[in-house]
Structures are given as C-alpha cells and as structure tokens.
DOPA-852256 format. One record per atom (N, C-alpha, C): chain; x, z, y; residue in one letter; residue number from 1. Coordinates in steps of 0.2 Angstrom, whole numbers, plus 5000, padded with zeros to 4 digits. Each point is the difference from the previous one (the first is absolute). Example, Ala and Ser with C-alpha at 12.3 -4.5 7.8 and 13.67 -1.06 7.14 Angstrom:
<recs>
   kette     c1     c3     c2   rest    nr
       A   5066   5039   4972      A     1
       A   4996   5000   5006      A     1
       A   5004   5000   5006      A     1
       A   4998   4996   5005      S     2
       A   5004   5001   5006      S     2
       A   4996   5003   5005      S     2
</recs>
This chain:
<recs>
   kette     c1     c3     c2   rest    nr
       A   5047   4877   5012      X     1
       A   5003   4996   5005      X     1
       A   5002   4994   4998      X     1
       A   4999   4994   5004      X     2
       A   5001   4996   4998      X     2
       A   5008   4997   5002      X     2
       A   5003   5004   4996      X     3
       A   5007   4997   5001      X     3
       A   5002   5003   4993      X     3
       A   5006   4994   4999      X     4
       A   5004   5001   4994      X     4
       A   5005   5003   5000      X     4
       A   5004   5003   4994      X     5
       A   5006   5004   4999      X     5
       A   5006   4998   5004      X     5
       A   5000   4993   4998      X     6
       A   5006   4996   5002      X     6
       A   5000   4998   5006      X     6
       A   4995   5004   5004      X     7
       A   4998   4998   5008      X     7
       A   5002   5006   5004      X     7
       A   5001   5005   4996      X     8
       A   5000   5007   5004      X     8
       A   5007   5000   5005      X     8
       A   5004   4998   4996      X     9
       A   5008   5001   5004      X     9
       A   4998   4994   5007      X     9
       A   4997   4995   5000      X    10
       A   5000   4994   5004      X    10
       A   4995   5003   5005      X    10
       A   4995   5006   4998      X    11
       A   4995   5002   5007      X    11
       A   5004   5007   5001      X    11
       A   5006   5000   5000      X    12
       A   5004   5007   5003      X    12
       A   4999   5006   4998      X    12
       A   4998   5000   4993      X    13
       A   4998   5006   4992      X    13
       A   5008   5002   4998      X    13
       A   5000   5005   5001      X    14
       A   5006   5002   4995      X    14
       A   4998   5005   4994      X    14
       A   5005   4998   4997      X    15
       A   4999   5006   4993      X    15
       A   5001   5008   5002      X    15
       A   4994   5004   4998      X    16
       A   5001   5007   5002      X    16
       A   5002   5003   4994      X    16
       A   4996   4998   4993      X    17
       A   5002   5004   4994      X    17
       A   4998   4996   4994      X    17
       A   5002   5002   4995      X    18
       A   4996   4997   4993      X    18
       A   4999   5003   4996      X    18
       A   4995   5000   4996      X    19
       A   4998   5005   4995      X    19
       A   5003   4998   4990      X    19
       A   5004   5001   4997      X    20
       A   4999   4998   4994      X    20
       A   4995   5004   4996      X    20
       A   4995   4997   4998      X    21
       A   4993   5001   4997      X    21
       A   5003   5008   4993      X    21
       A   5005   4997   4997      X    22
       A   5003   5004   4995      X    22
       A   5002   5007   5003      X    22
       A   5002   4999   5006      X    23
       A   5003   5008   5006      X    23
       A   4995   5000   5003      X    23
       A   4994   5001   5000      X    24
       A   4996   5003   5003      X    24
       A   4998   5007   5002      X    24
       A   5002   5004   4995      X    25
       A   4999   5007   4999      X    25
       A   5005   5003   5006      X    25
       A   5006   4999   5002      X    26
       A   5004   5003   5005      X    26
       A   4997   4996   5007      X    26
       A   4998   4995   5000      X    27
       A   4995   4998   5007      X    27
       A   4995   5004   5001      X    27
       A   4995   5002   4996      X    28
       A   4995   5003   4999      X    28
       A   5003   5009   5003      X    28
       A   5004   5002   4997      X    29
       A   5003   5006   5002      X    29
       A   5003   5000   5008      X    29
       A   5002   4995   5001      X    30
       A   5002   5000   5008      X    30
       A   4995   5002   5003      X    30
       A   4996   4993   5001      X    31
       A   4996   4999   5005      X    31
       A   4992   5005   5000      X    31
       A   4999   5001   4994      X    32
       A   4994   5006   4999      X    32
       A   5000   5006   5003      X    32
       A   5007   5003   5001      X    33
       A   5002   5005   5004      X    33
       A   5001   4999   5008      X    33
       A   4998   4993   5001      X    34
       A   5001   4999   5008      X    34
       A   4994   5003   5005      X    34
       A   5003   5002   5004      X    35
       A   4995   5003   5005      X    35
       A   4994   4996   5001      X    35
       A   4997   4994   4999      X    36
       A   4995   4995   5001      X    36
       A   4993   5002   5000      X    36
       A   4996   4996   5001      X    37
       A   4993   5000   5001      X    37
       A   4999   5000   4993      X    37
       A   5002   4994   4996      X    38
       A   4997   4999   4992      X    38
       A   5003   5006   4997      X    38
       A   5006   5004   5002      X    39
       A   5002   5002   4994      X    39
       A   4995   5008   5001      X    39
       A   4998   5003   5006      X    40
       A   4995   5005   5002      X    40
       A   4996   4999   4995      X    40
       A   4995   4993   5001      X    41
       A   4994   4998   4998      X    41
       A   5002   5001   4993      X    41
       A   5005   4999   4995      X    42
       A   5000   5000   4994      X    42
       A   4999   5007   4997      X    42
       A   5006   5003   5004      X    43
       A   5001   5008   4998      X    43
       A   4992   5005   5001      X    43
       A   4997   4997   5005      X    44
       A   4992   5003   5001      X    44
       A   4996   4999   4996      X    44
       A   5000   4994   4995      X    45
       A   4995   4995   4997      X    45
       A   5003   5003   4994      X    45
       A   5006   5003   4998      X    46
       A   5000   5004   4993      X    46
       A   4998   5007   5001      X    46
       A   4999   5003   5006      X    47
       A   4997   5007   5000      X    47
       A   4992   4998   5000      X    47
       A   4997   4997   5003      X    48
       A   4994   4999   4999      X    48
       A   4996   5000   4993      X    48
       A   5002   4998   4994      X    49
       A   4999   5002   4993      X    49
       A   4999   5006   4998      X    49
       A   5006   5003   5001      X    50
       A   5003   5008   4999      X    50
       A   4993   5002   5004      X    50
       A   4999   5001   5005      X    51
       A   4994   5003   5004      X    51
       A   4995   4998   4998      X    51
       A   4998   4993   4998      X    52
       A   4992   5000   4997      X    52
       A   5001   5004   4994      X    52
       A   5007   5001   4997      X    53
       A   4997   5004   4993      X    53
       A   5000   5008   5000      X    53
       A   5004   5002   5004      X    54
       A   4998   5007   5002      X    54
       A   4992   5001   5003      X    54
       A   4998   4995   5003      X    55
       A   4993   5001   5004      X    55
       A   4994   5000   4994      X    55
       A   5001   4995   4995      X    56
       A   4995   4999   4995      X    56
       A   5001   5003   4995      X    56
       A   5006   5003   5000      X    57
       A   5002   5008   4995      X    57
       A   4995   5006   5003      X    57
       A   5002   5000   5007      X    58
       A   4995   5007   5002      X    58
       A   4993   4999   5000      X    58
       A   4998   4994   5002      X    59
       A   4993   4998   4999      X    59
       A   4997   5001   4994      X    59
       A   5002   4997   4993      X    60
       A   4998   5001   4994      X    60
       A   5002   5004   4997      X    60
       A   5004   5005   5002      X    61
       A   5002   5007   4998      X    61
       A   4995   5003   4995      X    61
       A   4994   5001   5004      X    62
       A   4997   5005   4997      X    62
       A   4991   4996   4996      X    62
       A   5002   4994   4998      X    63
       A   4994   4996   4999      X    63
       A   5002   5001   4991      X    63
       A   4995   4998   4997      X    64
       A   5000   5001   4992      X    64
       A   5005   4995   4998      X    64
       A   5003   5001   4996      X    65
       A   5004   4994   4995      X    65
       A   5006   4999   5003      X    65
       A   5002   5005   5006      X    66
       A   5006   4999   5002      X    66
       A   5006   5004   4997      X    66
       A   5006   4996   5000      X    67
       A   5006   5003   4996      X    67
       A   5006   4996   5004      X    67
       A   5004   5005   4999      X    68
       A   5008   4997   5004      X    68
       A   5002   4994   4994      X    68
       A   4998   4999   4994      X    69
       A   5004   4996   4995      X    69
       A   4996   4994   5001      X    69
       A   4993   4998   5002      X    70
       A   4995   4995   4999      X    70
       A   5003   4998   5007      X    70
       A   5003   5003   5006      X    71
       A   5001   4996   5006      X    71
       A   5007   4996   4998      X    71
       A   5004   5005   4996      X    72
       A   5008   4997   5001      X    72
       A   4998   4994   4992      X    72
       A   4997   5001   4998      X    73
       A   4997   4994   4995      X    73
       A   4999   4994   5005      X    73
       A   4995   5001   5003      X    74
       A   4997   4993   5003      X    74
       A   5005   4998   5007      X    74
       A   5005   5006   5002      X    75
       A   5004   4997   5005      X    75
       A   5005   4996   4997      X    75
       A   5002   5002   4993      X    76
       A   5005   4995   4995      X    76
       A   4997   4993   5000      X    76
       A   4992   4999   4998      X    77
       A   4996   4994   4997      X    77
       A   5005   4996   5009      X    77
       A   4999   5003   5005      X    78
       A   5000   4995   5007      X    78
       A   5007   4999   5000      X    78
       A   5006   5002   4998      X    79
       A   5006   4999   4999      X    79
       A   5000   4993   4996      X    79
       A   4998   5001   4994      X    80
       A   4999   4995   4995      X    80
       A   4997   4992   5003      X    80
       A   4994   5001   5004      X    81
       A   4996   4997   5003      X    81
       A   5005   4995   5005      X    81
       A   5003   5005   5003      X    82
       A   5004   4996   5006      X    82
       A   5005   4997   4999      X    82
       A   5002   5001   4995      X    83
       A   5007   4995   4997      X    83
       A   4996   4994   4998      X    83
       A   4994   5001   4996      X    84
       A   4996   4994   4998      X    84
       A   4998   4995   5006      X    84
       A   5001   5003   5005      X    85
       A   4998   4996   5008      X    85
       A   5003   4996   5003      X    85
       A   5008   5000   4996      X    86
       A   5005   4997   5002      X    86
       A   4999   4993   5002      X    86
       A   4999   4997   4995      X    87
       A   4998   4991   5001      X    87
       A   4996   4999   5004      X    87
       A   4994   5004   5003      X    88
       A   4994   4999   5005      X    88
       A   5003   5001   5006      X    88
       A   5005   5005   5001      X    89
       A   5003   5004   5005      X    89
       A   5006   4990   5002      X    89
       A   5004   4999   4996      X    90
       A   5003   4995   5002      X    90
       A   4997   4993   5000      X    90
       A   4993   4999   4998      X    91
       A   4995   4995   5000      X    91
       A   4998   5000   5009      X    91
       A   4998   5005   5001      X    92
       A   4999   5002   5008      X    92
       A   5004   4997   5003      X    92
       A   5007   5003   4999      X    93
       A   5005   4996   5005      X    93
       A   5000   4993   5000      X    93
       A   4999   4997   4994      X    94
       A   5001   4994   5001      X    94
       A   4993   4994   5003      X    94
       A   4997   5004   4999      X    95
       A   4992   4998   5005      X    95
       A   5002   5000   5006      X    95
       A   5001   5008   5003      X    96
       A   5005   4999   5006      X    96
       A   5005   4994   5004      X    96
       A   5004   5001   4995      X    97
       A   5006   4993   5002      X    97
       A   4995   4994   5001      X    97
       A   4997   4998   4997      X    98
       A   4995   4994   4999      X    98
       A   4996   5000   5007      X    98
       A   4999   5004   5000      X    99
       A   4993   5000   5008      X    99
       A   5006   5000   5005      X    99
       A   5006   5001   5000      X   100
       A   5005   5000   5005      X   100
       A   5005   4993   5000      X   100
       A   4998   4996   4995      X   101
       A   5002   4993   4999      X   101
       A   5005   4998   4996      X   101
       A   5002   5005   4996      X   102
       A   5004   5001   4993      X   102
       A   4997   4995   4995      X   102
       A   5005   4995   4998      X   103
       A   4999   4994   4995      X   103
       A   5003   5002   4993      X   103
       A   5004   5003   5000      X   104
       A   5004   5001   4992      X   104
       A   5000   5006   5000      X   104
       A   4996   5003   4998      X   105
       A   5000   5007   4997      X   105
       A   5001   5002   4993      X   105
       A   5004   5004   4998      X   106
       A   5001   5004   4993      X   106
       A   5000   5009   4999      X   106
       A   5002   5000   4996      X   107
       A   5001   5008   4999      X   107
       A   5008   5000   4995      X   107
       A   5002   5007   5001      X   108
       A   5006   5002   4998      X   108
       A   4999   5007   4998      X   108
       A   5005   5003   4996      X   109
       A   4998   5008   4997      X   109
       A   5006   5000   4996      X   109
       A   5003   5007   5000      X   110
       A   5004   5003   4996      X   110
       A   5000   5006   4999      X   110
       A   4996   5001   4992      X   111
       A   4996   5007   4998      X   111
       A   5004   5004   4999      X   111
       A   5008   4999   4998      X   112
       A   5005   5005   4999      X   112
       A   5000   5005   5007      X   112
       A   5000   4996   5007      X   113
       A   5000   5004   5006      X   113
       A   4994   5000   5003      X   113
       A   4994   4998   4995      X   114
       A   4993   5001   5003      X   114
       A   5001   4997   5007      X   114
       A   5000   4993   5002      X   115
       A   4997   4998   5006      X   115
       A   4996   4993   4997      X   115
       A   4997   5000   5004      X   116
       A   4995   4993   4999      X   116
       A   4999   4997   5009      X   116
       A   5000   4995   4999      X   117
       A   5000   4994   5008      X   117
       A   4996   4994   4998      X   117
       A   4996   4998   5006      X   118
       A   4997   4995   5000      X   118
       A   5006   4996   5006      X   118
       A   5002   4993   4998      X   119
       A   5005   4996   5005      X   119
       A   4997   4993   5002      X   119
       A   5000   4999   5006      X   120
       A   4999   4994   5004      X   120
       A   5005   4997   5000      X   120
       A   5004   4996   4994      X   121
       A   5006   4996   5002      X   121
       A   5000   4996   5006      X   121
       A   5004   5002   5004      X   122
       A   5003   4995   5007      X   122
       A   4995   5000   5004      X   122
       A   4995   5005   5001      X   123
       A   4996   5000   5006      X   123
       A   5003   5005   5004      X   123
       A   5001   4999   5006      X   124
       A   5002   5002   5005      X   124
       A   4992   5006   5003      X   124
       A   5002   5006   5000      X   125
       A   4995   5004   5002      X   125
       A   5000   5004   5007      X   125
       A   4996   5000   5006      X   126
       A   5003   5005   5005      X   126
       A   4998   5007   4999      X   126
       A   5002   5005   5004      X   127
       A   4997   5004   5001      X   127
       A   4992   5003   4997      X   127
       A   4995   4997   5005      X   128
       A   4993   5000   4998      X   128
       A   4999   4998   4995      X   128
       A   5003   4994   4996      X   129
       A   4997   4997   4994      X   129
       A   5001   5003   4995      X   129
       A   5006   5004   4999      X   130
       A   5004   5004   4996      X   130
       A   4996   5007   4999      X   130
       A   4998   5003   5006      X   131
       A   4996   5005   5000      X   131
       A   4993   5001   4996      X   131
       A   4997   4993   5002      X   132
       A   4995   4998   4995      X   132
       A   5000   5001   4993      X   132
       A   5006   4996   4998      X   133
       A   5001   5000   4992      X   133
       A   5003   5005   4998      X   133
       A   5004   5006   5005      X   134
       A   5003   5005   4996      X   134
       A   4993   5004   4998      X   134
       A   4996   5002   5007      X   135
       A   4994   5005   5000      X   135
       A   4993   4999   4995      X   135
       A   4999   4993   5000      X   136
       A   4995   4998   4996      X   136
       A   4998   5003   4995      X   136
       A   5005   5002   4992      X   137
       A   4996   5003   4994      X   137
       A   5001   5008   5003      X   137
       A   5002   5002   5003      X   138
       A   5000   5006   5001      X   138
       A   4995   5003   5005      X   138
       A   4997   4996   5004      X   139
       A   4993   5000   5004      X   139
       A   4993   4998   4995      X   139
       A   5002   4995   4996      X   140
       A   4994   4999   4995      X   140
       A   4999   5004   4995      X   140
       A   5005   5002   4998      X   141
       A   4999   5004   4993      X   141
       A   4998   5008   5003      X   141
       A   5004   5002   5005      X   142
       A   4999   5004   5001      X   142
       A   4992   5003   5006      X   142
       A   4998   4995   5000      X   143
       A   4994   5000   5004      X   143
       A   4993   5000   4994      X   143
       A   5003   4996   4995      X   144
       A   4994   5000   4995      X   144
       A   5001   5008   4997      X   144
       A   5006   5002   4999      X   145
       A   5000   5007   4996      X   145
       A   4997   5005   5004      X   145
       A   5002   5000   5007      X   146
       A   4996   5005   5004      X   146
       A   4991   5000   5000      X   146
       A   4998   4993   5002      X   147
       A   4993   4999   4997      X   147
       A   4997   5004   4993      X   147
       A   5004   4999   4996      X   148
       A   4997   5001   4994      X   148
       A   5000   5008   5000      X   148
       A   5004   5002   5002      X   149
       A   5000   5008   5000      X   149
       A   4994   5003   5002      X   149
       A   4994   4998   5003      X   150
       A   4994   5001   5003      X   150
       A   4995   4998   4995      X   150
       A   5001   4997   4994      X   151
       A   4996   4999   4996      X   151
       A   5001   5002   4992      X   151
       A   5008   5002   4999      X   152
       A   5001   5002   4994      X   152
       A   4998   5008   4999      X   152
       A   4999   5000   4994      X   153
       A   4999   5005   4996      X   153
       A   5005   5005   5001      X   153
       A   4999   5007   5000      X   154
       A   5007   5006   5002      X   154
       A   5005   4997   4997      X   154
       A   4999   4999   4992      X   155
       A   5007   5002   4996      X   155
       A   5004   4992   5003      X   155
       A   4996   4995   5000      X   156
       A   5003   4993   5002      X   156
       A   5004   5000   5007      X   156
       A   4997   5005   5005      X   157
       A   5004   4999   5006      X   157
       A   5007   5001   4999      X   157
       A   5002   5006   4996      X   158
       A   5007   5001   4998      X   158
       A   5004   4995   4998      X   158
       A   4995   4994   4994      X   159
       A   5005   4994   4999      X   159
       A   5001   4995   5007      X   159
       A   4994   5000   5004      X   160
       A   5002   4995   5007      X   160
       A   5006   5004   5004      X   160
       A   5000   5006   5001      X   161
       A   5005   5003   5003      X   161
       A   5005   4998   4997      X   161
       A   5003   5001   4993      X   162
       A   5005   4998   4995      X   162
       A   5002   4993   5002      X   162
       A   4995   4996   5000      X   163
       A   5002   4992   5002      X   163
       A   5003   4999   5006      X   163
       A   4995   5004   5006      X   164
       A   5002   5000   5007      X   164
       A   5007   5002   5001      X   164
       A   5004   5005   4997      X   165
       A   5005   5004   5001      X   165
       A   5006   4996   4996      X   165
       A   4999   4997   4995      X   166
       A   5004   4995   4996      X   166
       A   5002   4992   5004      X   166
       A   4994   5000   5000      X   167
       A   5001   4992   5005      X   167
       A   5003   5001   5005      X   167
       A   5000   5005   5007      X   168
       A   5002   5001   5005      X   168
       A   5007   5002   4999      X   168
       A   5002   5002   4995      X   169
       A   5007   5002   4998      X   169
       A   5003   4993   4999      X   169
       A   4998   4996   4996      X   170
       A   5002   4994   4997      X   170
       A   4999   4995   5007      X   170
       A   4999   5002   5005      X   171
       A   5000   4994   5006      X   171
       A   5005   5001   5004      X   171
       A   5005   5005   4998      X   172
       A   5005   5002   5002      X   172
       A   5006   4992   5003      X   172
       A   4999   4996   4996      X   173
       A   5005   4995   5002      X   173
       A   4997   4996   5005      X   173
       A   4993   4999   5002      X   174
       A   4995   4996   5005      X   174
       A   5002   5004   5007      X   174
       A   5000   5008   4999      X   175
       A   5002   5003   5005      X   175
       A   5006   4999   5003      X   175
       A   5004   5001   4996      X   176
       A   5008   5000   5000      X   176
       A   5000   4994   5003      X   176
       A   4999   4993   5000      X   177
       A   5001   4996   5004      X   177
       A   4996   4998   5008      X   177
       A   4994   5005   4998      X   178
       A   4998   4998   5006      X   178
       A   5003   5007   5006      X   178
       A   5004   5004   4997      X   179
       A   5002   5006   5003      X   179
       A   5007   4996   5003      X   179
       A   5004   4995   4996      X   180
       A   5004   4995   5003      X   180
       A   4999   4996   5006      X   180
       A   4994   4998   4999      X   181
       A   4998   4996   5006      X   181
       A   4999   5004   5006      X   181
       A   4998   5007   4998      X   182
       A   4999   5003   5006      X   182
       A   5006   5004   5005      X   182
       A   5005   5001   4994      X   183
       A   5006   5003   5003      X   183
       A   5003   4994   5003      X   183
       A   5001   4994   5002      X   184
       A   5001   4995   5001      X   184
       A   4994   4997   5005      X   184
       A   4998   5003   5003      X   185
       A   4992   4998   5004      X   185
       A   5003   4997   5007      X   185
       A   5006   5002   5002      X   186
       A   5003   4997   5006      X   186
       A   5002   4992   4998      X   186
       A   5001   4998   4994      X   187
       A   5000   4992   5000      X   187
       A   4995   4998   4998      X   187
       A   5000   4992   4999      X   188
       A   4996   4996   4997      X   188
       A   5002   4999   4993      X   188
       A   4997   5003   4995      X   189
       A   5002   4999   4992      X   189
       A   4996   4996   4996      X   189
       A   5004   4995   4996      X   190
       A   4994   4996   4996      X   190
       A   5003   5002   4993      X   190
       A   4997   4998   4995      X   191
       A   5003   4999   4994      X   191
       A   4998   4996   4995      X   191
       A   5004   5000   4994      X   192
       A   4997   4993   4995      X   192
       A   5004   5002   4994      X   192
       A   4998   4998   4995      X   193
       A   5002   5001   4993      X   193
       A   5002   4995   4996      X   193
       A   5006   5001   4997      X   194
       A   5004   4994   4996      X   194
       A   4998   5002   4993      X   194
       A   4997   4996   4997      X   195
       A   4997   5003   4995      X   195
       A   5005   4998   4994      X   195
       A   5003   4995   5001      X   196
       A   5006   4998   4995      X   196
       A   5006   5006   4999      X   196
       A   5002   5000   5006      X   197
       A   5006   5007   5000      X   197
       A   4997   5006   5000      X   197
       A   4994   5001   4999      X   198
       A   4997   5007   5001      X   198
       A   5002   5004   5007      X   198
       A   5000   4999   5005      X   199
       A   5003   5003   5006      X   199
       A   4992   4999   5004      X   199
       A   5000   5004   5006      X   200
       A   4996   4998   5005      X   200
       A   5004   5001   5006      X   200
       A   5001   4996   5005      X   201
       A   5002   5000   5008      X   201
       A   4995   5001   5004      X   201
       A   5005   5006   5005      X   202
       A   4996   4999   5006      X   202
       A   5005   4998   5007      X   202
       A   4999   4997   5004      X   203
       A   5002   4997   5004      X   203
       A   4997   5003   5007      X   203
       A   5005   5000   5004      X   204
       A   4997   5003   5008      X   204
       A   5002   4995   5004      X   204
       A   4996   5001   5007      X   205
       A   5001   4997   5006      X   205
       A   4999   5004   5007      X   205
</recs>
C-alpha cells in the first residue's frame, strides 16, 4: 500500500492488535484454532502428507526391498531437510514482500522458541498483499515437492513426504496470521512491522 504507518490514524485507521515477536506462540495458539478458511486449509494440508504416506506404503508394500525401517529412515531424512529449508522459506517471503513494494526487508529469529520470520520494516500491507506474502513459501515449496513425487524413486518418496509434512507444520505462523485476517474479514485490516521494537501492528477501518 502507498501509505506510511504514521498516516494510518489520519486515514481513519485504528489499532486492532499488536504482536510482539518474542511472544508469538500464544498468538499462534489462539488464531490457528479459530474457525476460519485458512485454519481449515492448514489442518487439511497437514493431513495430506500423512495420507500420501499411507498411500505409498500400500503401493510399495509388496515390492522387493520394501521395509518399514527404510521408510522411517527416509521420512526422517525429510524432517532434517525441511529444517534446512528454513532460510529458503524466509527468502521467498522477502521476495514476495519486495514484489508488493517493500523496500526495507530483513530477518528475525529465536532459536530457543523456534521461530523465524521475514520482516518488512514500516511497510503497510493490506489483506491481499499480505496473503501473497504469507502464502508464497507454502505454495512454491509444496508445489515443487508434489511434482517431485512423480519422479522420485520409491524410497525417496518418503523423504519428500517428510519434507512436505514438516514444512507444512512449520507454516503455522503464516497460516495463523492469515487466520487472523480472516477472523476479522468484516473489517479492512492492514499490518506493518516495526523492526526496531520487534512488534507487528494490525490496524482496522
């Protein structure tokens, strides 16, 4: 949006909520449980890899070389690879922010609380812009993984499913924020990040 944070009040916006980055977990727990479209999509997206896991196990059960241990090992490889994809995930967020007009982008993380985030300092994003930013890594990475399922060797299908499952679970923060917007769909909601104070603000009109 072509509006600065300090101009929001003058344009009839009022503060709806603020989110301190170090206190993101209670926010996630609250809004990922709301009955919104994006909360539903998140839960369904977590179920799909498990269904794929059962499907491929059934498909390959009687093939030579199939063992449960081998499947578990390859699935665990996927868990580890998914964690290594975190920088790529956040970089896609940044690219999406830049595509919407953000100029000052950066990253923040807290290993102890296991959260990572891309920040667009002082960039005011409306609902549509934020949806693009929030969904970009999930859509891009999930799409590539699903395509790879059609080309990978049987054992490596479990690795891909492990990546898909873990990456989807790690998108909880993105879907929580989308759920927040959806929960307030009767309002015109915008958001921006304050990098210095590590707070995200949500304004409504």
